[in-house]
C-alpha positions as CSV (number, residue, x, y, z in Angstrom):
1,X,0.0,0.0,0.1
2,X,2.9,2.3,0.9
3,X,4.6,1.8,-2.5
4,X,1.3,2.4,-4.3
5,X,0.8,5.6,-2.4
6,X,4.4,6.7,-3.1
7,X,3.9,6.0,-6.8
8,X,0.7,8.1,-6.9
9,X,2.5,10.9,-5.2
10,X,5.4,10.8,-7.8
11,X,2.8,10.9,-10.5
12,X,1.0,13.9,-9.0
13,X,4.3,15.6,-8.7
14,X,5.1,15.0,-12.3
15,X,1.8,16.2,-13.4
16,X,2.2,19.4,-11.3
17,X,5.7,20.2,-12.6
18,X,4.4,19.5,-16.2
19,X,1.5,21.9,-15.8
20,X,3.8,24.6,-14.3
21,X,6.3,24.3,-17.2
22,X,3.2,24.5,-19.6
23,X,2.1,27.8,-18.0
24,X,5.6,29.3,-18.2
25,X,6.0,28.4,-21.9
26,X,2.6,29.9,-22.5
27,X,3.5,33.0,-20.6
28,X,6.7,33.4,-22.7
29,X,4.6,32.9,-25.9
30,X,2.1,35.4,-24.8
31,X,5.1,37.9,-24.3
32,X,6.4,37.2,-27.7
33,X,3.1,36.9,-29.7
34,X,0.7,39.1,-27.4
35,X,-2.0,36.6,-28.1
36,X,-4.2,35.4,-25.3
37,X,-4.9,32.1,-27.2
38,X,-1.9,30.6,-26.0
39,X,-3.6,30.2,-22.5
40,X,-6.3,27.8,-24.0
41,X,-3.8,24.9,-23.4
42,X,-3.3,25.2,-19.7
43,X,-7.1,26.0,-19.3
44,X,-7.9,23.0,-21.3
45,X,-5.4,20.9,-19.0
46,X,-7.2,22.1,-15.8
47,X,-10.6,21.2,-17.3
48,X,-9.5,17.9,-18.2
49,X,-8.0,17.1,-14.9
50,X,-11.3,18.4,-13.2
51,X,-13.4,16.2,-15.3
52,X,-11.1,13.1,-15.1
53,X,-11.4,13.1,-11.4
54,X,-15.1,12.6,-11.7
55,X,-16.6,12.7,-15.2
56,X,-20.1,13.1,-13.7
57,X,-19.2,16.9,-13.3
58,X,-19.1,17.2,-17.1
59,X,-22.4,15.3,-17.5
60,X,-24.3,17.5,-15.0
61,X,-22.5,20.5,-16.1
62,X,-23.8,20.0,-19.5
63,X,-27.3,20.7,-18.2
64,X,-26.1,23.7,-16.6
65,X,-24.9,25.3,-19.9
66,X,-27.6,23.9,-22.3
67,X,-30.1,26.7,-21.9
68,X,-27.2,29.2,-22.8
69,X,-25.6,27.4,-25.8
70,X,-25.3,29.3,-29.2
71,X,-25.2,28.1,-32.7
72,X,-21.9,28.9,-34.4
73,X,-20.9,28.6,-38.1
74,X,-17.5,28.4,-39.6
75,X,-17.4,30.8,-42.5
76,X,-16.0,29.1,-45.5
77,X,-15.9,25.7,-44.0
78,X,-19.5,25.0,-44.5
79,X,-20.1,23.5,-41.0
80,X,-21.6,24.6,-37.8
81,X,-21.8,23.5,-34.2
82,X,-23.5,24.3,-30.9
83,X,-21.0,25.9,-28.4
84,X,-20.1,24.8,-25.9
85,X,-22.6,22.1,-25.7
86,X,-21.5,20.0,-28.7
87,X,-17.8,19.8,-27.8
88,X,-18.9,18.9,-24.2
89,X,-21.0,16.1,-25.7
90,X,-18.1,14.8,-27.8
91,X,-15.8,15.0,-24.5
92,X,-18.5,13.1,-22.6
93,X,-18.9,10.5,-25.2
94,X,-15.0,9.9,-25.1
95,X,-15.2,9.5,-21.2
96,X,-18.1,7.4,-21.3
97,X,-16.5,5.0,-23.9
98,X,-13.4,4.7,-21.9
99,X,-15.3,4.0,-18.7
100,X,-17.7,1.5,-20.2
101,X,-14.7,-0.3,-21.9
102,X,-12.9,-0.4,-18.6
103,X,-16.0,-2.1,-17.0
104,X,-16.5,-4.3,-20.2
105,X,-19.7,-2.7,-21.0
106,X,-21.4,-4.5,-18.0
107,X,-25.0,-3.1,-18.3
108,X,-27.6,-4.5,-16.1
109,X,-29.1,-7.5,-17.7
110,X,-32.6,-6.0,-17.5
111,X,-31.5,-3.1,-19.7
112,X,-29.7,-5.2,-22.3
113,X,-32.6,-7.5,-23.0
114,X,-35.3,-4.8,-23.1
115,X,-36.8,-4.1,-26.5
116,X,-36.1,-0.3,-26.2
117,X,-32.4,-0.9,-25.6
118,X,-32.2,-3.4,-28.5
119,X,-34.1,-0.9,-30.9
120,X,-31.7,1.9,-30.2
121,X,-28.8,-0.3,-31.0
122,X,-30.7,-1.3,-34.2
123,X,-31.5,2.3,-35.0
124,X,-27.8,3.3,-34.9
125,X,-26.9,0.1,-36.9
126,X,-29.3,0.9,-39.6
127,X,-28.1,4.5,-39.7
128,X,-24.7,3.0,-40.4
129,X,-26.1,0.7,-43.1
130,X,-27.9,3.3,-45.0
131,X,-25.0,5.7,-44.6
132,X,-22.7,3.3,-46.4
133,X,-25.0,3.6,-49.5
134,X,-25.8,7.2,-49.1
135,X,-25.8,9.6,-52.1
136,X,-23.7,11.9,-49.8
137,X,-21.4,9.6,-47.9
138,X,-19.5,12.3,-45.9
139,X,-22.8,14.0,-44.9
140,X,-24.3,10.6,-43.6
141,X,-21.0,9.9,-41.8
142,X,-21.3,13.3,-39.9
143,X,-24.9,12.4,-39.3
144,X,-23.9,9.1,-37.8
145,X,-21.1,10.6,-35.5
146,X,-23.6,13.4,-34.2
147,X,-26.1,10.6,-33.4
148,X,-23.5,8.6,-31.5
149,X,-22.7,11.6,-29.2
150,X,-26.4,12.0,-28.5
151,X,-27.1,8.3,-27.7
152,X,-24.0,7.5,-25.7
153,X,-24.1,10.5,-23.2
154,X,-27.8,10.7,-22.9
155,X,-29.0,7.1,-23.0
156,X,-26.3,4.6,-22.4
157,X,-24.1,6.7,-19.9
158,X,-27.1,7.4,-17.5
159,X,-28.0,3.7,-17.4
160,X,-24.4,2.9,-16.7
161,X,-23.5,5.4,-14.1
162,X,-26.7,6.4,-12.3
163,X,-28.1,4.1,-9.8
164,X,-30.6,6.1,-8.0
165,X,-33.8,7.9,-9.0
166,X,-32.7,11.0,-7.4
167,X,-29.7,11.1,-9.8
168,X,-32.2,11.4,-12.8
169,X,-34.0,13.9,-10.9
170,X,-31.0,15.9,-10.4
171,X,-30.7,16.4,-14.2
172,X,-34.0,18.1,-14.7
173,X,-33.7,19.8,-11.4
174,X,-30.4,21.6,-12.7
175,X,-32.0,22.2,-16.2
176,X,-35.1,23.9,-15.1
177,X,-33.4,26.3,-12.8
178,X,-30.8,27.5,-15.4
179,X,-33.6,27.4,-18.1
180,X,-35.7,29.8,-15.8
181,X,-32.8,32.2,-16.1
182,X,-32.7,32.3,-19.9
183,X,-36.5,32.5,-20.3
184,X,-36.5,35.4,-17.7
185,X,-34.1,37.4,-20.0
186,X,-36.1,36.5,-23.0
187,X,-39.3,37.4,-21.7
188,X,-38.0,40.7,-20.3
189,X,-36.5,41.5,-23.7
190,X,-39.8,40.5,-25.4
191,X,-41.8,42.7,-23.0
192,X,-39.6,45.6,-24.2
193,X,-40.8,44.8,-27.7
194,X,-44.4,44.8,-26.7
195,X,-44.5,40.9,-27.0
196,X,-44.8,41.3,-30.6
197,X,-44.9,38.2,-33.0
198,X,-42.2,39.7,-35.2
199,X,-39.8,40.1,-32.7
200,X,-39.8,36.4,-31.4
201,X,-37.1,35.6,-33.9
202,X,-34.8,38.3,-32.7
203,X,-35.1,38.2,-28.9
204,X,-34.2,34.5,-28.3
205,X,-30.8,35.2,-29.8
206,X,-28.0,34.2,-28.9
207,X,-29.4,31.4,-26.8
208,X,-31.5,29.8,-29.3
209,X,-31.4,29.4,-33.1
210,X,-35.1,30.4,-33.4
211,X,-38.3,30.6,-31.5
212,X,-39.0,27.0,-32.3
213,X,-36.0,25.6,-30.4
214,X,-36.8,28.2,-27.6
215,X,-40.3,26.9,-27.1
216,X,-39.3,23.2,-27.6
217,X,-36.9,22.9,-24.7
218,X,-39.3,24.7,-22.5
219,X,-42.3,22.5,-23.2
220,X,-40.1,19.3,-22.9
221,X,-39.0,20.5,-19.5
222,X,-42.4,21.6,-18.4
223,X,-43.7,18.0,-17.3
224,X,-40.9,17.7,-14.8
225,X,-41.5,21.1,-13.4
226,X,-45.1,19.6,-12.8
227,X,-43.5,16.5,-11.4
228,X,-41.4,18.5,-8.8
229,X,-44.4,20.4,-7.8
230,X,-46.4,17.3,-7.1
231,X,-43.4,15.7,-5.2
232,X,-43.1,18.8,-3.1
233,X,-46.8,18.7,-2.5
234,X,-46.9,15.3,-1.4
235,X,-44.0,15.8,1.0
236,X,-45.5,19.1,2.5
237,X,-42.5,21.1,1.1
238,X,-42.9,24.7,0.0
239,X,-44.1,25.1,-3.6
240,X,-44.3,28.8,-4.0
241,X,-41.1,28.8,-6.1
242,X,-42.3,26.0,-8.4
243,X,-45.7,27.7,-8.8
244,X,-43.9,30.8,-10.3
245,X,-41.5,28.7,-12.4
246,X,-44.6,26.7,-13.8
247,X,-46.4,29.9,-14.7
248,X,-43.4,31.5,-16.2
249,X,-42.8,28.5,-18.4
250,X,-46.3,28.4,-19.7
251,X,-46.2,32.1,-20.4
252,X,-42.8,31.7,-22.3
253,X,-44.3,28.9,-24.3
254,X,-47.3,31.0,-25.3
255,X,-45.5,34.1,-26.1
256,X,-43.0,31.9,-28.2
257,X,-45.9,31.9,-30.7
258,X,-44.8,28.6,-31.7
259,X,-47.9,26.6,-32.9
260,X,-46.4,23.1,-32.5
261,X,-45.2,23.8,-28.9
262,X,-48.6,25.3,-27.8
263,X,-50.4,22.5,-29.3
264,X,-48.1,19.8,-27.9
265,X,-48.6,21.3,-24.2
266,X,-52.3,20.8,-24.7
267,X,-51.8,17.4,-26.0
268,X,-49.7,16.6,-23.0
269,X,-52.6,17.4,-20.7
270,X,-54.8,15.0,-22.6
271,X,-52.1,12.3,-22.8
272,X,-51.8,12.5,-18.9
273,X,-55.3,11.0,-18.7
274,X,-54.6,8.5,-21.5
275,X,-51.7,7.1,-19.7
276,X,-53.4,7.4,-16.2
277,X,-56.5,5.2,-17.5
278,X,-54.5,2.9,-19.6
279,X,-55.5,3.9,-23.1
280,X,-52.1,4.3,-24.7
281,X,-52.5,1.3,-26.9
282,X,-56.0,2.4,-28.1
283,X,-54.6,5.9,-28.8
284,X,-51.6,4.6,-30.9
285,X,-54.0,2.4,-32.8
286,X,-56.4,5.2,-33.5
287,X,-53.6,7.4,-34.5
288,X,-52.3,4.8,-36.9
289,X,-55.6,4.3,-38.4
290,X,-56.2,8.0,-39.0
291,X,-52.7,8.4,-40.5
292,X,-53.3,5.5,-42.9
293,X,-56.7,6.6,-44.1
294,X,-55.2,10.2,-44.5
295,X,-52.4,8.9,-46.7
296,X,-54.8,6.8,-48.8
297,X,-57.3,9.7,-49.2
298,X,-54.5,12.2,-50.3
299,X,-53.0,9.4,-52.6
300,X,-56.3,8.5,-54.3
301,X,-56.3,9.9,-57.8
302,X,-53.6,12.5,-56.7
303,X,-56.1,14.2,-54.4
304,X,-53.0,15.9,-52.7
305,X,-52.7,18.3,-55.6
306,X,-56.0,20.0,-54.8
307,X,-54.3,21.4,-51.6
308,X,-51.7,23.3,-53.8
309,X,-51.3,26.9,-52.3
310,X,-52.2,30.0,-54.2
311,X,-48.8,31.5,-54.8
312,X,-50.1,35.1,-54.6
313,X,-52.1,34.6,-51.2
314,X,-49.4,32.5,-49.4
315,X,-47.5,35.1,-47.5
316,X,-45.5,35.7,-44.3
317,X,-47.6,37.0,-41.5
318,X,-46.6,39.3,-38.6
319,X,-49.4,38.9,-36.2
320,X,-50.0,35.5,-34.4
321,X,-53.8,35.8,-34.8
322,X,-53.3,36.2,-38.6
323,X,-50.9,33.4,-38.7
324,X,-53.3,30.9,-37.0
325,X,-56.1,32.1,-39.5
326,X,-53.8,31.7,-42.4
327,X,-52.7,28.2,-41.2
328,X,-56.3,26.8,-41.5
329,X,-56.8,28.7,-44.8
330,X,-53.7,27.3,-46.2
331,X,-52.4,30.8,-46.8
332,X,-49.4,30.7,-44.2
333,X,-46.1,30.7,-46.0
334,X,-44.3,28.5,-43.5
335,X,-47.0,25.9,-43.4
336,X,-47.3,25.7,-47.1
337,X,-43.5,25.6,-47.5
338,X,-43.6,22.5,-45.2
339,X,-46.2,21.1,-47.7
340,X,-43.8,21.9,-50.6
341,X,-41.0,19.9,-48.9
342,X,-43.4,17.0,-47.8
343,X,-44.5,16.5,-51.5
344,X,-40.8,16.6,-52.5
345,X,-40.2,13.9,-49.8
346,X,-43.1,11.6,-51.0
347,X,-41.6,11.7,-54.5
348,X,-38.2,10.8,-53.0
349,X,-39.8,8.0,-51.2
350,X,-41.1,6.6,-54.4
351,X,-37.6,6.5,-55.9
352,X,-35.7,5.0,-52.9
353,X,-38.4,3.2,-50.9
354,X,-36.5,0.7,-48.8
355,X,-33.0,2.2,-48.1
356,X,-33.5,6.1,-48.6
357,X,-31.1,8.5,-49.8
358,X,-28.8,8.5,-46.7
359,X,-29.0,10.0,-43.2
360,X,-28.9,13.8,-43.4
361,X,-29.2,14.1,-47.2
362,X,-32.6,15.5,-47.7
363,X,-31.6,19.0,-48.4
364,X,-29.0,17.9,-50.9
365,X,-31.5,16.0,-53.0
366,X,-35.0,17.2,-52.5
367,X,-35.1,20.1,-55.1
368,X,-34.9,17.6,-57.9
369,X,-38.2,16.0,-56.7
370,X,-40.0,19.1,-55.8
371,X,-43.5,19.9,-57.3
372,X,-43.7,23.4,-58.7
373,X,-47.4,23.7,-58.0
374,X,-46.6,23.8,-54.2
375,X,-43.8,26.2,-54.4
376,X,-43.8,29.3,-52.3
377,X,-41.8,32.6,-52.0
378,X,-39.1,31.0,-49.6
379,X,-38.7,27.7,-51.6
380,X,-35.1,28.7,-52.4
381,X,-34.3,27.7,-48.8
382,X,-31.3,29.9,-48.1
383,X,-31.1,28.5,-44.5
384,X,-30.7,25.0,-45.9
385,X,-33.4,23.7,-43.4
386,X,-34.9,20.3,-43.6
387,X,-38.3,18.6,-44.3
388,X,-40.1,19.7,-41.1
389,X,-41.4,16.2,-40.3
390,X,-38.9,14.1,-38.5
391,X,-40.8,10.8,-39.3
392,X,-41.1,11.5,-42.9
393,X,-37.6,12.7,-43.0
394,X,-36.5,9.4,-41.6
395,X,-38.3,7.4,-44.4
396,X,-36.7,9.7,-47.0
397,X,-33.2,9.3,-45.6
398,X,-33.3,5.9,-44.0
399,X,-35.8,4.1,-46.1
400,X,-39.0,2.3,-45.1
401,X,-37.1,0.1,-42.7
402,X,-35.5,2.9,-40.9
403,X,-38.9,4.5,-40.6
404,X,-40.4,1.3,-39.0
405,X,-37.5,1.1,-36.5
406,X,-38.3,4.6,-35.3
407,X,-42.0,4.3,-35.2
408,X,-41.5,1.0,-33.3
409,X,-39.1,2.7,-30.9
410,X,-41.5,5.4,-30.3
411,X,-44.4,3.3,-29.6
412,X,-42.5,1.1,-27.3
413,X,-41.4,4.1,-25.2
414,X,-45.0,5.2,-24.8
415,X,-46.3,1.8,-24.0
416,X,-43.5,0.9,-21.5
417,X,-44.1,4.4,-20.0
418,X,-47.7,3.6,-19.3
419,X,-46.8,0.1,-17.8
420,X,-44.1,1.3,-15.5
421,X,-46.2,4.2,-14.3
422,X,-48.8,1.7,-13.2
423,X,-46.4,-0.6,-11.7
424,X,-44.6,2.1,-9.6
425,X,-45.7,1.9,-5.9
426,X,-44.1,5.2,-4.8
427,X,-46.0,8.3,-5.9
428,X,-42.7,10.2,-6.4
429,X,-41.6,7.5,-8.9
430,X,-44.8,7.7,-10.6
431,X,-44.6,11.4,-11.2
432,X,-41.1,11.1,-12.7
433,X,-42.2,8.3,-15.0
434,X,-45.3,10.3,-16.1
435,X,-43.1,13.5,-16.7
436,X,-40.6,11.4,-18.9
437,X,-43.4,9.8,-20.9
438,X,-45.2,13.3,-21.3
439,X,-41.9,14.7,-22.4
440,X,-41.6,12.1,-25.1
441,X,-45.2,12.7,-26.2
442,X,-44.3,16.4,-26.6
443,X,-41.2,15.7,-28.6
444,X,-43.2,13.3,-30.9
445,X,-46.0,16.0,-31.4
446,X,-43.5,18.6,-32.2
447,X,-41.6,16.4,-34.7
448,X,-44.7,16.1,-36.8
449,X,-44.0,19.6,-38.2
450,X,-40.3,20.1,-37.1
451,X,-37.0,18.4,-37.2
452,X,-35.8,18.6,-33.7
453,X,-34.1,15.3,-32.4
454,X,-30.7,16.4,-33.9
455,X,-30.8,19.6,-32.1
456,X,-29.0,20.0,-28.8
457,X,-32.1,21.6,-27.2
458,X,-34.4,18.6,-27.8
459,X,-32.3,15.5,-28.8
460,X,-30.8,14.8,-25.6
461,X,-34.3,14.4,-23.9
462,X,-35.4,12.0,-26.5
463,X,-32.9,9.3,-25.2
464,X,-32.7,10.8,-21.8
465,X,-36.4,10.1,-21.0
466,X,-36.0,6.7,-22.6
467,X,-33.3,6.0,-20.2
468,X,-35.5,7.1,-17.2
469,X,-38.3,4.8,-18.3
470,X,-35.8,1.9,-18.6
471,X,-34.4,2.8,-15.0
472,X,-37.7,2.5,-13.5
473,X,-38.6,-0.6,-15.5
474,X,-35.5,-2.1,-13.6
475,X,-36.7,-0.8,-10.2
476,X,-40.5,-2.1,-10.8
477,X,-39.8,-5.3,-12.8
478,X,-42.8,-6.8,-14.6
479,X,-44.5,-9.5,-12.7
480,X,-46.9,-12.3,-13.9
481,X,-49.8,-10.5,-12.4
482,X,-49.0,-7.2,-14.1
């Protein structure tokens, strides 16, 4: 033991001397170059040492900075990233892989044999398969890498390193408090603009790319604010703070003027009762039936062509009331631009039904398949945005098999969420499982008209909520009676 201690002391001394020498070299370089960039190296060394001592600091720290991250584009390189969240995700992925390798990937058997765990692995494998035959291999390879640093830190790592329900609660406890800060800043700025619809794109900067991601992370976090409120109420703890937080979150969602977020918040209220009274399977069956009938109706004799927009009337609206009215009249430019891309997506599916065009390649391929009758004023798409329907996008890019894998995964998450909710015996655990399941429902609802799972404000919670459901599945195993 003494020799081991002595060896560790020597290592610490060598590391300290190495760090001091690095700082001295950087000081000399600063004097010579007058550039502060040289001090990045010692700062990076300190950061690595801080995290290496306990990589969970990086994991929880990620949820501290997530509400404050900014999107950054490297001019000329044609690539963008979210700073500092994405580099932190990549670093966390590296730490997670090393840690899991050291423990021989020894996940609990209950996790490994669960269909959700298996399907997520199949989902990643299928992205690899479709990426190998992609029309743009490099884009698909980047997509696969990005998917990996979402899945490993937010699904596999929590299941591997967190062993208590309170550990999972800590994540959202951190998130909602720091998100509260950004929402307060944005609402204050919005108030100075008179809560105008037109200013929503500007006042969310630099924390959010647009008002959609701003509303999305808020509505995804909202069920956990509700869960914390219910947990406090049951334990007779003070709830004044959480009342204010909940009200502010709802106000922020409304004044984001994001139709998908507002609607998904209302859907979550109905979904609560569907889960509570065990109607998830019936609701999923009804949704599948409605979607199938709708597709057949629109396909029959090319009926979908009757819904082509009037090019002269389809315009941008600057008042939310006008936007809602224009939406159901098919005169809102953002809605009809979605239809334009959906129609292109359907034509693409006809061409590559089974394997798709390759992950991440919709933008690079869709204009050759677009239908001019659905064109709008913004169809030149200078922002290079996607199809605005995550499920359709998956079919276009990963083929029918990839689409089925995603749908099966979503259905399984919701059914397992309902089952675990009813198996849980502690009210606290029931609230957490309900919040995780409602969070998934909110994500699915918003993904019907948005592409959000590959964004740092939403993607982490798709996999994290799945991990929460699996954790409580292990805590409350299925019995013969249930």
